[in-house]
Phi, psi and omega in degrees: 000136181286173182299319180298320179296318179294318179296321179296320179299326182274327187239349183288177183056031179065022176298328181297330177297319181289330173296320178296320176299318176301320176301314181293322177295320176299318178300316181297313183289332177291341176265312194300302188289312180297316184282337173298317178296318178299315180297318179297320179294322181295331179262019171066038172277139182293157184298326179299313182287329174300317179296319180296313182295317180296318180293330181298331178301310182286325179300315183278344166296318177295314180296319179298320178296316177295323177298317178301314183298326186270325194242354186252026179290143181063020176259154181288123182299317181297325177293321178296318178295322177299313179298313179301318180295314182296316182295310183290324179293320178297313179298321180295321180293328181280327192311308186289351182258007184245144177240349179288125182300320183293321178291320178298320176299314180298318180296321178294320176300314181296319180296316179297317180297314182293317182293332177300327178298317179295312185297311182294317181299312182292317180295324177296314178300314184295314182291330177289338179267357191257138175278152185300324185280358174236012186298322178296313181294319180295316176297323178294318179296319177300313180295323179298311180295319177301314183296319178300315178298317181298314182295313182300313183289327179290337175279315184286322187307306181300325179295318179291325180297324178294331178284303176214130187297332183273340188300311183297336180287348175286335181293311176300325179300310180298316182298314183291322180287335177290332184302304180293330179295313180296319178296318180299321183285333188249343177239095184284330184288157177278127182247124189242138165291118185293160177300146182290129180278157179287334182296143182280104181289326186307317183297333182281341193236020185300322181295314179298320179293322175298320178297319179296315178298313181301316181295313180300317180300311185288317183299310182291328175297314179298312185292322185270324188253337180302318176300321179294317178304315181290324177300319179292341175270006175070034172272155181284166178298325177298317179294326176300316179299319179297317184296316179291320181297319182291328175295315180296317178300316177301320179298315182293316182293323185281339189298309187290313179297322180292321179288328175296314178300321183295325178291334180276318190245358178113133182291318181297312182299315182296319179299315180298317183295314184289329176290323176298315179295324181301328179304316184281326179290323178290320175301324178300320177298318185289314190271345182294142180262335182259150180294324180299317178295322178296323177297317180298313181289332174295316177297313181296322177296316176300319183300322182260334180278322180307315180288352181300323181297303180295325179292320178295322177296317178297318178296322181299315189261354190297331182252016182260146172284168184301328180279351180260346187298321180298321176296318180299313182290326177296311180294324178299309181295324177297316179296318176300317181296320179297314178300318180293328180290312189268345182306302181296326182294309182293317183291322178292327175296318178298319178297318181294320184281320190243349180114165184299329182297346181260017182306318183252016184297318181290322176302314180296321178298318179294322176302312182295317179299318178301311181298319181295311182294324178294318178298316179297316181297316180296322178295318179295319179296320179295319181293324177293323179295319180296317179295000000 
């Protein structure tokens, strides 16, 4: 196949439009969760409640995804994305003007629930337009654009917050409202969440769901607790920024080559290999004594952990029929949300009980469990094939 044909497979059928939507969702999420925590701290909310409110975003993203899978059958995908955008944008606009903890919690819940509609809707559309032999790269491109949006807004947001606390929250509003408008202009046909099939989709996608949970658990643990770990090692605030930035850069750099390899050699195999490598890169962060070595292992961890999300998504939908993909993406996003919710809570508990060196102990345990369960499943599948 020529270069034009390959480019068409990756960007044709308006897939590039859905990458742009992914960019806008990334921009919104890069503002909402980090700056929500900043806003809560500025109005003197305790760290315990900051954690509860921040976690509620991912928890209700998970609940919203499960709700879509159960209750939104035969509904218009573009309409669902419109509702999600309006609901989450409205809550985001109110958030910086409120000081009541209970109202802020409710607004965070609404934003997480609403954004799940956008994520599931767009991923369902994208995967339905994608051929099996490019599923890894297409998922990688979506994740790449999402990550770029997330990074840009997370850099710009705090600077704007210092100017006026409400200004950065206008960016997610604009980003979220642009999503349904762009879809309406570029996808004229009616797009429907298909009726739920009697066949059990869950059994087909357990490996992908484990990958989504693992990624959400590890990513939020790194973002929320890694700075605390470094602070306890007496590094400066500037160094904290470098360590997180180098992890994000590694994630962005690693996504495209790893997803390309997965399309060539298999999504499952590539996912297993990078999770195996992740064990050693994360251990490198923990045991290294110098900051320079920690930076190297932070980059390497980003390089192999970042692609886990798109590869897990590709693994989730690769064996599903067109009418099953919406269930797959809903369950995938729900699993990611659950991992993101409990990751910082469980890992911070491990740090409190056993010391800072155990910051990633639960992450490593989940990596090992994933490899073990995947090995057992593959062995069972092979034995059934022989029989």
